[in-house]
Structure formats: C-alpha cells, structure tokens
C-alpha positions in Angstrom: 41.3 -12.3 89.8 40.9 -14.0 86.5 39.0 -17.3 86.5 40.8 -20.1 84.6 38.8 -21.7 81.8 38.0 -25.3 82.6 37.7 -28.2 80.3 34.0 -28.3 81.0 33.7 -24.7 79.8 35.4 -25.5 76.6 33.3 -28.5 76.0 30.1 -26.4 76.6 31.2 -23.8 74.2 31.9 -26.5 71.5 28.5 -28.1 72.3 26.9 -24.7 71.7 28.7 -24.2 68.4 27.8 -27.8 67.4 24.1 -27.1 68.3 24.1 -23.9 66.2 25.6 -25.6 63.2 23.1 -28.4 63.5 20.2 -26.0 63.6 21.7 -24.1 60.7 22.1 -27.3 58.7 18.5 -28.3 59.5 17.3 -24.8 58.4 19.2 -25.1 55.1 17.7 -28.6 54.5 14.2 -27.1 55.2 14.9 -24.1 52.9 16.1 -26.5 50.1 13.0 -28.6 50.6 10.8 -25.5 50.5 12.6 -24.3 47.4 12.1 -27.6 45.7 8.5 -27.6 46.5 8.1 -24.0 45.3 9.9 -24.9 42.1 7.7 -28.0 41.7 4.6 -25.9 42.2 5.9 -23.2 39.7 6.6 -25.8 37.1 3.2 -27.5 37.7 1.4 -24.1 37.2 3.5 -23.4 34.2 2.6 -26.8 32.7 -1.1 -26.1 33.4 -1.0 -22.6 31.8 1.0 -23.9 28.8 -1.6 -26.7 28.4 -4.3 -24.1 27.9 -4.8 -23.8 24.1 -6.2 -20.2 24.5 -3.9 -17.2 24.4 -3.6 -16.0 28.0 -2.1 -12.9 29.6 -2.3 -10.9 32.8 -2.6 -7.1 32.6 -1.9 -4.3 35.0 -4.4 -1.4 35.6 -2.8 0.6 32.8 -3.1 -2.4 30.4 0.6 -3.3 30.5 1.4 -6.9 30.1 2.6 -8.6 33.3 2.8 -12.3 32.2 1.7 -14.5 29.3 1.5 -18.2 28.3 3.2 -19.9 25.4 0.3 -19.5 23.0 0.9 -15.8 23.2 4.4 -16.2 21.7 3.1 -18.6 19.1 0.4 -16.2 17.9 2.1 -12.9 18.1 5.8 -13.8 17.7 6.7 -11.2 20.3 9.5 -12.6 22.5 9.5 -10.1 25.3 6.0 -8.7 25.8 6.3 -7.9 29.6 5.9 -4.2 30.3 4.4 -3.4 26.9 0.9 -2.2 26.3 -1.5 -4.9 25.0 -3.0 -2.5 22.4 0.5 -1.8 21.1 0.9 -5.5 20.3 -2.5 -6.4 19.1 -3.6 -3.1 17.4 -0.3 -1.4 16.6 -1.7 1.8 18.1 -0.7 4.1 21.0 -4.0 4.3 22.7 -6.5 1.8 24.3 -9.1 0.2 22.1 -12.6 1.5 22.2 -15.0 -0.6 24.3 -12.0 -2.5 25.7 -13.2 -5.4 27.8 -10.2 -5.3 30.0 -10.9 -1.6 30.9 -14.6 -2.4 31.5 -13.6 -5.3 33.7 -11.4 -2.9 35.8 -14.2 -0.4 36.1 -17.1 -2.8 36.8 -15.1 -5.5 38.6 -17.1 -8.0 36.6 -16.2 -10.6 33.9 -16.5 -9.0 30.4 -16.7 -10.8 27.1 -16.3 -9.5 23.5 -15.5 -10.9 20.0 -13.0 -8.8 18.1 -11.0 -8.8 14.9 -7.2 -8.4 14.9 -4.5 -8.3 12.3 -1.3 -9.7 13.6 1.8 -10.2 11.5 -0.3 -9.8 8.4 -2.8 -12.4 9.4 -6.4 -11.8 10.3 -7.7 -13.2 13.5 -11.0 -13.3 15.2 -10.9 -13.8 19.0 -13.5 -14.5 21.6 -12.1 -12.5 24.6 -12.9 -13.0 28.3 -11.6 -10.4 30.9 -11.7 -11.4 34.5 -10.6 -9.2 37.5 -8.0 -10.7 39.9 -5.7 -9.5 42.6 -2.0 -9.9 43.0 -1.5 -12.2 46.0 1.6 -10.3 47.1 0.6 -6.6 46.7 -3.2 -7.0 46.5 -3.1 -4.7 43.4 -6.0 -5.3 41.0 -5.1 -7.0 37.7 -7.0 -8.5 34.7 -6.7 -12.0 33.4 -7.4 -12.1 29.8 -8.2 -15.2 27.7 -8.4 -14.9 23.9 -9.7 -17.9 22.0 -8.9 -18.0 18.3 -12.3 -18.6 16.6 -11.2 -17.5 13.1 -11.9 -20.9 11.4 -15.1 -21.4 13.4 -16.5 -18.1 12.3 -15.5 -18.8 8.7 -17.4 -22.1 8.8 -20.4 -20.4 10.4 -20.4 -17.8 7.6 -20.3 -20.6 5.0 -23.1 -22.4 6.9 -25.2 -19.2 6.9 -24.5 -18.6 3.3 -25.6 -22.2 2.4 -28.8 -21.7 4.3 -29.5 -18.4 2.5 -28.9 -20.0 -0.9 -31.3 -22.8 0.0 -33.9 -20.2 0.8 -33.1 -18.4 -2.5 -33.8 -21.7 -4.3 -37.2 -21.8 -2.6 -38.0 -18.2 -3.8 -36.4 -18.5 -7.2 -39.5 -19.8 -9.0 -41.7 -17.0 -7.5 -39.1 -14.3 -8.3 -38.8 -15.5 -11.9 -42.6 -15.3 -12.3 -42.7 -11.9 -10.6 -39.9 -10.5 -12.9 -41.6 -12.1 -16.0 -44.9 -10.2 -15.6 -43.4 -6.7 -15.9 -41.1 -7.9 -18.7 -44.2 -9.0 -20.6 -45.7 -5.5 -20.2 -42.5 -3.9 -21.3 -42.4 -6.0 -24.4 -46.0 -5.2 -25.3 -45.6 -1.4 -24.9 -42.3 -1.3 -26.7 -44.0 -2.9 -29.7 -46.8 -0.3 -29.5 -44.2 2.5 -29.6 -42.5 1.0 -32.6 -45.8 0.8 -34.5 -46.6 4.4 -33.7 -43.1 5.7 -34.6 -43.8 4.6 -38.2 -47.0 6.7 -38.2 -45.1 9.7 -36.9 -43.1 10.0 -40.1 -46.0 11.5 -41.9 -48.0 13.0 -39.1 -47.5 15.1 -36.0 -50.4 14.1 -33.9 -50.6 15.3 -30.3 -52.4 12.2 -29.2 -49.6 10.1 -30.5 -47.1 12.1 -28.5 -49.3 11.6 -25.4 -49.5 7.9 -26.1 -45.7 7.7 -26.4 -45.2 9.6 -23.2 -47.7 7.3 -21.4 -46.1 4.1 -22.8 -42.6 5.3 -22.0 -43.7 6.1 -18.4 -45.2 2.6 -18.0 -42.0 1.0 -19.4 -39.9 3.0 -16.9 -42.2 2.0 -14.0 -42.1 -1.7 -14.9 -38.3 -1.5 -15.2 -38.0 0.0 -11.8 -40.2 -2.8 -10.4 -37.9 -5.4 -12.0 -34.9 -3.7 -10.4 -36.5 -3.6 -7.0 -37.3 -7.3 -7.1 -33.9 -8.3 -8.3 -32.1 -5.9 -5.9 -34.0 -7.4 -2.9 -33.0 -11.0 -4.0 -29.4 -10.1 -4.6 -29.1 -8.2 -1.3 -30.5 -11.1 0.5 -28.3 -13.7 -1.2 -24.9 -12.1 -1.2 -22.5 -12.9 1.6 -22.8 -10.4 4.5 -20.1 -8.0 5.8 -19.0 -8.6 9.4 -19.2 -4.8 10.0 -22.4 -3.6 11.8 -24.3 -0.5 10.8 -27.6 1.1 11.8 -30.6 -1.1 10.8 -34.2 -0.1 10.9 -36.2 -3.2 11.9 -39.3 -1.8 10.2 -37.4 -1.9 6.9 -36.3 -5.4 7.6 -39.9 -6.5 8.0 -41.0 -4.6 4.8 -38.2 -5.9 2.6 -38.6 -9.5 3.8 -42.3 -9.5 3.0 -41.5 -8.2 -0.4 -39.3 -11.2 -1.0 -42.2 -13.5 0.1 -44.9 -11.6 -1.9 -45.1 -14.0 -4.8 -44.4 -17.1 -2.7 -47.6 -16.3 -0.8 -49.7 -16.4 -3.9 -49.5 -20.2 -4.0 -52.9 -22.0 -3.5 -51.7 -23.7 -0.3 -51.4 -20.3 1.4 -54.7 -18.9 0.2 -56.1 -19.1 3.7 -53.1 -17.2 5.2 -53.2 -13.5 6.1 -50.2 -11.6 7.2 -50.7 -8.7 9.6 -47.9 -6.2 9.9 -47.8 -3.8 12.9 -44.8 -1.5 12.4 -43.3 0.3 15.3 -44.1 4.0 15.4 -40.8 4.9 16.9 -38.1 3.6 14.5 -36.5 0.5 16.1 -32.9 1.1 14.9 -30.2 -1.2 16.1 -26.5 -1.8 15.1 -26.3 -5.0 13.1 -26.1 -6.8 9.7 -29.2 -6.0 7.7 -28.9 -9.1 5.5 -28.5 -11.4 8.4 -31.5 -10.0 10.2 -33.6 -10.4 7.0 -32.5 -14.0 7.0 -33.8 -14.4 10.6 -37.1 -12.8 9.7 -37.4 -14.9 6.5 -36.7 -18.2 8.4 -39.3 -17.3 11.1 -41.9 -16.4 8.5 -41.3 -19.6 6.4 -41.6 -21.7 9.6 -44.8 -19.9 10.5 -46.1 -20.7 7.0 -45.2 -24.3 7.4 -47.1 -24.4 10.7 -50.1 -22.9 9.1 -49.9 -25.3 6.1 -50.1 -28.1 8.5 -53.5 -27.0 9.7 -54.8 -25.8 6.3 -58.5 -26.2 6.1 -60.2 -28.2 3.5 -62.6 -26.4 1.1 -65.9 -25.8 2.9 -64.4 -25.9 6.4 -66.0 -23.1 8.3 -64.4 -23.1 11.8 -65.6 -20.4 14.2 -62.2 -19.3 15.4 -61.2 -17.5 12.3 -63.1 -15.6 9.5 -63.7 -17.5 6.3 -61.7 -16.6 3.2 -62.9 -16.2 -0.3 -62.5 -20.0 -0.9 -64.7 -21.0 1.9 -61.8 -22.1 4.2 -60.5 -20.6 7.5 -58.1 -17.6 7.5 -54.9 -18.3 9.4 -52.9 -15.3 10.6 -49.3 -14.4 10.9 -48.6 -11.3 12.9 -45.3 -9.5 12.5 -44.6 -6.7 15.0 -41.3 -4.8 15.5 -41.0 -3.2 18.9 -38.8 -0.9 20.9 -38.4 0.0 24.6 -35.8 1.9 26.6 -33.0 -0.6 26.2 -34.0 -3.0 23.5 -35.6 -3.4 20.0 -36.7 -6.5 18.2 -39.7 -8.1 16.6 -42.2 -10.9 17.2 -43.6 -13.4 14.7 -46.8 -14.9 15.9 -48.8 -17.6 14.1 -52.1 -19.4 14.7 -50.7 -22.7 13.4 -50.3 -26.2 14.8 -48.0 -25.2 17.8 -45.0 -27.1 19.0 -45.1 -30.0 21.6 -43.6 -28.8 24.9 -41.1 -31.6 24.9 -39.5 -30.2 21.7 -39.2 -26.5 22.8 -35.8 -27.0 24.5 -34.3 -28.5 21.3 -35.7 -26.1 18.8 -32.5 -24.0 18.3 -30.1 -27.1 18.2 -28.5 -27.8 14.8 -30.3 -30.4 12.7 -33.2 -30.7 15.0 -36.5 -30.6 13.1 -40.1 -31.7 13.6 -40.9 -31.4 9.8 -41.4 -34.5 7.6 -38.6 -35.9 5.6 -37.8 -33.7 2.7 -39.3 -30.5 4.3 -36.2 -29.4 6.1 -33.0 -30.5 7.8 -33.2 -28.4 11.0 -30.7 -25.6 10.3 -33.1 -22.7 10.0 -33.7 -21.9 13.6 -30.1 -22.9 14.6 -28.9 -20.2 12.1 -31.4 -17.7 13.6 -30.1 -18.4 17.1 -26.5 -18.0 16.0 -27.1 -14.7 14.2 -29.2 -13.2 17.1 -26.6 -14.1 19.7 -23.8 -12.7 17.5 -25.8 -9.5 17.6 -25.8 -9.6 21.4 -29.5 -10.5 21.5 -31.8 -13.3 22.5 -34.4 -15.4 20.6 -37.2 -17.1 22.5 -40.4 -19.1 21.7 -43.7 -19.6 23.3 -46.0 -22.2 22.0 -49.1 -24.3 22.7 -50.2 -27.2 20.6 -53.2 -26.4 18.5 -53.1 -22.7 19.2 -49.8 -21.5 17.6 -46.4 -20.1 18.4 -44.7 -16.7 19.1 -41.1 -16.2 18.3 -39.5 -13.1 19.9 -36.1 -11.6 18.8 -34.7 -9.1 21.3 -31.6 -7.0 20.4 -29.7 -4.3 22.3 -30.1 -0.7 21.3 -26.9 1.2 20.4 -25.0 2.7 23.3 -25.3 6.5 23.3 
C-alpha cells in the first residue's frame, strides 16, 4: 500500500535542498575568499621578486629554467625561457659550463658562489653568482635558486682603481729605474766610443789583440743592453693593465721579480740599515692567478714593511743589541719574504722587525682610505687593493702585529684543482 506524501514531507525535502544550497553557497564564498587570498599572496610574492634588482631564476636538476624574475627578461631579452637550459641562454652552448655553481650546489647541497663572464646580445657582463639548493613544496623535488648580480661596472671601477695604485707605485720607482737604466747606458756609450777608435786603427793593421778587444767590448755592450731590457721589461710588465684571465703563476718568481723592481729603491740612504732575507719555497708554489696583480700585492707589502722600518731607523752610532750593526754603525732591520706551499694552499709571508701596528687599528687595516701614515705618505689604498686582489683570487690575507716588535702579513691562495 502506497503511503501518500504529506505536506510535512514536502516541506522537509525543500528544507533539505535549501540547506544544501546554503552550504554550497557558503563553500563558494569560502573558495572565492581563499582564491582572493591566494592571488593576493601570489601578487605580493611577485612584487617582492620583481623588487629584487638581481637576476633570479629557479633551475631543475638538469639545469632547465623553471621560473625567472623580471630582471632576467631585461638582461637577456628572452621572452619565454621556461623549459630551456640556462647554459643555452647564457653561454650559447649545448652542454653545461665547467665548474657550474648550480651543478656543484646540487651535488654538495651547499650554497656555491662564483664570479663569471658572459656575453649576452653582444654585451659583456660580469656576474657574481650564488646558487642555493631548495625543494619544490609540492613535489619535494630538489631545485636550485640562482641569483646573478651584475658587477660589470663595479669590476671596471676596481680595475681602474688598481691601475691608479700601480701607476702611483711606478712613480715612486721611476727615479730609481731611470738611474738603474742610466748606468748601463753610460757603459754602452763608453765601449762604443772605444770600438770606433779601434776601427780606425784596423784600416792599416790586422792585430789579433784588437780583434779580441772588439769581441770583449761587443760582449759587454750586449750584456748591458740585456740588463736595460730586463729592467724596462719588469717595469712595463708591472705597470700595464692586467688581463682578467688566470694562468699558472710561480710565487717564487713573483718574489724574485718584485725584489728586482725594488733593487735600486733600496739603495737610498734611509734604507741602509735594512736587510731583505728571501727564503724561496723548494717545491714550486704554483697557483692560478694574475701575475701582475700578485706582484702588486707583494710590492705593496714590501713598501709598507720598508715604511715601518724607516719609522724605527736608528741614528748613526746607535748600537742596539737586538740586531747586528751595519756598516754605518746603525742597527740592521730585517724584512723576511717566504713563499710556502702545503697540500691545499700556497702563498707567501712578509715579516718585518719594524714599529708594529696598534691592536686597535688591526681590524681596519684593509678598509679603503684607512692609514696610519703621516699626511703625504699615503692615502690608505695599498692594503685595500691587496685585500681585493687576494679575495678575487679566492684567497685570504691576514696580519699579526705587536707594537715595537714588527708585523707579519700572510697571503694564502688555493692550489689549482687537479
């Protein structure tokens, strides 16, 4: 027997439908609110990323680009980079870059940094790159976040700054070099005149002794000419702008060549009490670097050591017991230069027995324009330049000093990877 549907049943059904639609409407409102919040959060994150002035991109494990910020488009001009390999865009090649920081970051799961040169759309760029490992929050796949900071102008200014520092040092050495070159030229002139006089006598005589004299004089001329060439070559090599490409550099050679540059400078009377001890490393300390820049570091440290020794120069007749007397009756001050090498590093130390550095000044020594020298003796860019050059080589420079006893500067550089 079929039960008749009552009015209460119909009202109950309608109430159920109404409740369903109310719940549905509430869910739609909640979804719209969540969507608005999600969109607001997305736009906020985009604004933050677009506010970053560094080029930024996220890479997959195979170095494909997943996402980028607006700086990427401005620098590369590539409109749709997603899915393309980073080395295809930045290097124009079909294989990953050697020593790729992104790849290293994947392997080591550590933050990796590197400074690299690129040519994009015909323009040269130099980027400081930082690669950081991250995880996709949805899939938990490992990815790499890349920041590239354009330091092209900064590096150009640094290069000009270093060149200005070198030219200032060249000015200091110029008088000594001129004197050093003038001595062999005087000998060349004298022997050349001797040859001319003997040539006249050869017209009427074939004397074996004359031939021997001529050979001897000619040999002397050639030797003195080579000496001139070495002096000028050392100065020109030091003064010319350096190349950004690194090549093998023997630190023993850096020490020898720099001391040659200072040879005549050390003949000044104010340095008569100074002795330089050189202790070359028996196993060649070869690193990858710029030889001209490393010579600049060595020269700056030696000049600073000489200044420190000049500040404690003994007066004639001073006969202190802590150093042997020199020929002038004063006290011998010592600069010790020692290249070194261990399993992972090479470098050199410059030690002096000078005035030392107050402890409160040690933390500021490598800051630009900081100096403890009197007015007119320096503007405080020498050690700052040394610090910049050494750090650009991936190395470290440190100092230990005690007032009245002297200072030790140590430059440590990484050995080439095998």
